ZALUMKE-473778 format. One record per residue (C-alpha): residue in one letter; residue number from 0; x, y, z. Coordinates in Angstrom, 1 decimal, m for minus. Layout:
BEGIN
> A,NUM,X,Y,Z
...
END
This chain:
BEGIN
> M,0,m17.0,10.8,m7.5
> L,1,m20.7,11.1,m5.7
> L,2,m20.7,9.1,m2.1
> T,3,m23.7,8.4,0.6
> R,4,m23.6,10.0,3.1
> A,5,m21.9,7.4,5.2
> E,6,m19.2,7.2,3.0
> E,7,m18.9,10.9,3.0
> K,8,m17.9,10.4,6.7
> Q,9,m15.7,7.7,5.7
> Y,10,m13.4,9.2,3.1
> K,11,m11.6,12.0,3.8
> W,12,m11.3,13.6,0.1
> A,13,m15.4,12.9,0.0
> I,14,m17.4,15.8,m0.9
> R,15,m21.1,16.1,m0.5
> R,16,m23.5,15.7,m3.3
> S,17,m25.4,18.9,m2.7
> D,18,m21.9,20.7,m3.5
> F,19,m22.1,19.7,m7.1
> K,20,m23.9,20.4,m9.9
> V,21,m24.3,17.8,m12.7
> N,22,m24.9,18.9,m16.2
> E,23,m23.8,16.9,m19.3
> R,24,m22.9,13.0,m19.9
> L,25,m19.2,12.4,m21.4
> G,26,m19.0,9.0,m21.4
> A,27,m19.4,5.8,m19.9
> G,28,m17.5,2.1,m19.0
> A,29,m17.4,m1.0,m17.0
> Y,30,m18.0,0.9,m13.7
> G,31,m20.1,3.9,m14.2
> E,32,m20.4,6.6,m15.9
> V,33,m18.7,10.0,m16.4
> W,34,m20.3,13.4,m16.6
> A,35,m19.3,17.2,m16.8
> G,36,m20.2,19.5,m14.1
> S,37,m19.6,21.9,m12.0
> W,38,m18.1,22.6,m7.9
> R,39,m17.3,25.7,m6.4
> R,40,m17.1,27.6,m9.8
> N,41,m15.1,25.2,m11.3
> D,42,m15.6,22.8,m13.8
> V,43,m15.0,19.0,m12.8
> A,44,m15.7,15.8,m14.3
> V,45,m17.8,13.7,m11.9
> K,46,m17.8,9.7,m11.9
> L,47,m21.2,8.2,m10.7
> L,48,m20.9,4.6,m10.6
> S,49,m23.8,2.0,m12.0
> S,50,m25.7,0.3,m10.2
> S,51,m24.6,m3.5,m11.6
> A,52,m21.1,m2.1,m10.6
> I,53,m22.1,m1.5,m6.6
> D,54,m24.8,m4.6,m6.0
> G,55,m23.0,m7.9,m5.7
> R,56,m19.5,m6.5,m6.2
> A,57,m19.6,m3.8,m3.7
> A,58,m16.4,m4.3,m2.0
> V,59,m14.4,m4.7,m5.2
> S,60,m15.6,m2.0,m7.2
> E,61,m15.3,0.4,m3.7
> A,62,m11.8,m0.8,m3.8
> A,63,m10.9,0.1,m7.4
> V,64,m12.5,3.2,m7.0
> V,65,m10.4,4.7,m4.0
> R,66,m7.6,3.2,m5.6
> E,67,m7.9,5.2,m8.7
> V,68,m8.9,8.5,m6.6
> G,69,m5.6,7.5,m4.9
> A,70,m3.2,7.4,m8.0
> L,71,m5.1,10.4,m9.5
> R,72,m4.3,12.5,m6.2
> R,73,m0.6,11.2,m6.9
> C,74,0.0,12.5,m10.7
> G,75,m0.5,16.2,m9.8
> M,76,m0.9,18.9,m12.0
> H,77,m0.9,17.2,m15.8
> P,78,m2.5,18.4,m19.1
> N,79,m4.6,15.2,m19.7
> V,80,m5.7,14.4,m16.0
> C,81,m8.2,16.0,m14.1
> Q,82,m6.9,17.6,m10.6
> M,83,m8.2,15.6,m7.3
> Y,84,m9.7,18.1,m5.0
END
């Protein structure tokens, strides 16, 4: 997930935008889009929040994303789940 610079400082799990390369859109949902990309020579999925998810519902969207990241980090290694860094 790509965050603002202020959010990067707030969340320890955040990674700087400049460290990512975003390549191809994989899909979209209620909160935004998922893109194939690369980070430190690894293939990764990058989640981009849509402006509609942020505008007017920022607190709800932010809380939902933070919960999702936490749940994915607890999954550990699984072939159907992206590893969280």
